[in-house]
N, C-alpha and C positions, 0 to 999 in steps of 0.2 A: 395181290395180296400185301399186307405187311410181313412182314417175319417176325415171330413171337421169340424174341429174345430168354435165355435162361436165366435163372437169378433176380429178373425184377427189372426193370425197365421205366420210364417216364416220355410224358413228352409232351408233358404242360409246362407252357411258358406264362402264361399266367399267374400272381403271385397270390400264394395262401394266408389270408392273413388268419391273426388269432390262433386258437391252441389246433384247428384243421393243418398248421404246417407242421411239417415231419422232419427230422433231423438228418433223416438221407430220403429225401423224395421220391429213390425209387422202393422202399419198401418201408413197413411199421411194426416199429420193437415193440413184442409184447414182452412184460414183467412180470404176468404171473398168471397162468390159466388155474381156476380155481374147483377146485372138486364143490362141484352143488349139492345142497341141502335136501334130501328129502321132504313132500311135504307132511306136515304133522296127518294129526286123523281128520281138524276142520276142516284142513287146505286140500285133504281128498276126497271128503263128502260132499263141500262147493264143489269142485271139477266134477264129480259125477252128476252130479244136480244140471251141468252146464251141457243137455247134451248127451249124456252119459259118455262124458269124456273123461279122460284123466293125465295128471301128468306125466309128462315123459321123460324122465330125468336122463336117460341115455343122448336127449337130442337137444337138452337145454345146454347153455354151459354162461362162465361168466366168465369174461377176459381182461385186466388189467394191461394197458397200451401205455404205448410214452405219454398219451395227450388227452387219454380217456375211458372211459368205463365203457365196454360193451356186452350186451346180455340176449339171453333168448331161454323167453319162459312159454316153452312147448309143452302144446295137448294134442293128445290122442285120441282115440276114438275110447270105447273099452271095452275088452272083453271080446272083441271082436265085433264088436257091434258097428252098425251105421250112424257114426260119428263123427266129431267135428276135427277135420286134422286143422292145427294152426301154430304159427310160429310169430312169437308178438319180441319182434330184435327191436333191442331199445340201444344209440350210443349216445353218453352221456358227456358232452368235452370239459375240462375243467376250468375253461374260463365263464363258462355260465351255471347257473345256478342247477343244483344245489349246491354246489360248490363255489361259484360267482359271491360275490358280492352284490346288492341288486343293484345298485347305481353303475354307471359304465366307469362314471372314475370313481368308484369306490371312495366317496365324497363321505357318506355318513355311515361307512360300515352297517350296511346291511338296518339301516335306521336303529345306531346306536344299541342294534342285539346283539353284534362284537359276529368277527372271522366265522362262518362254517366252520365245526370238527368232524371227523368221521369219526362215530364212537360204538362202542359194541355195551346195548343195550339186553336187558330181559324181558323179553316178548310176554311172559306172562300176568298174571292179576293177584291180587293180595283175595286172601276169602278167610277170616276167623284165625287174622292172624298168622297165616300159608301162606306161599306162592304154587301158585296152578299152574299147568300149562308153560312152566318156564323153559326157556332153548336163548341162548347167545345171538343178538341179530346184530347184525350192526347197521347205523343207519345214520345221517349227516343230519346234526341239530348244531344251533348257535346257543353260548354261553349264555345270553340273556332272553328273555321271549320278545319276538317281534314286535313290533310296532303295532298296535298304541302303545302297549304292556312292557316296553324295552327298560323301566327300571327294577325288574323283576329278575332272577335268576331263572337258567327255564333248568328248572328241576321239581318233580313230585318230590312232595313233602308230605310228614305224619298229618297234616289238616289236610288233604286231595285224595288219603284214602280211609279217612278216620281211626286212626294209629295200628294201620294193618288190618282193619276188622273187612273193608272193601275198595277196591279200586285196585288203580296202578302203582307200578312196586315202584318204592322209593327211591329215590338217585335217580329214575329215569329223567330223560328230558319230557318237560311238557308240550312240545312241538319239535316235532322231528320228519326226521324224510326217510321213507322206508323204497328199496327195489326189493325183486324177484326177480328171480330166483337168486337168495340168500347163499352163500360159503358155506361152504362144509366149517371149515377152521376161522372159524371168525378173529381172532388173532392177527392170525398170518395175513387173512388178507387185508384187514386194519392196518396191518404194516406197510404191506405192500402200497394199498394207496397213499399214506401219507410219505411214502418214500421218495415217491410221483410229488406230489402237493409240497411238501420244503422244499425240493428244484423246480419248482415249476417257475418260469419267471411272470411275476404278477403281471407282466405287456399283455401276456397272453399265448405266448405261442412256449414249446419245450426247449429246450438247452442248445445249442449248436452242438454238431455233430463232432466235432474235434478234443480228443482226451476224453468223452466216454469209453467207458471198459466196463466190462462185469458180463451186462445177461446180451444172452443169445437174440438176435433181430428175427422177428419174423416174417417171412418174405411171402407176398401176395400179389401172384403173376395175373 
């Protein structure tokens, strides 16, 4: 039986290409363990209708890592009933959509729509010139509307919500990508993600370990 070493180790000899490569092959570096935002009323009702289940805040998590984002949208039985227990775990690497361009060589900059940006948007809607169900959510969107309308700014204007009478919030991206769970502090989360993206090697791998200071690594054995 092989000895389990403390502090993390690796026996991998195969090269790890793209964003799956690590600064230190023995451990993965955690940038942020974000506080998860509870679901709003509509979200809780939707979860309850899903076989008498509820959103499990304590089991859900949102990690910003050196090369990716890992999340768990957990569902548990409601009020002790015989419902569904479900972990929806997702890992999104920074060299794949929605964070990377659509072409492998980046030749068309996501079909001329521009590089994806992490943005804070308003999750609400306009009704009679007032915002309803307004919350700060983090999304990923391009500066321009994706193909085939890539000459149009990716932004809701007054024509799209009848001057605020009904429709999406002015200034929000028309085309965007959301993921759940959402962070409690949208600004801090966006800053953490952008801190990785701005230093991320466009060839797909995180920077080398040499000279990296500051954040403490999270070790997984």
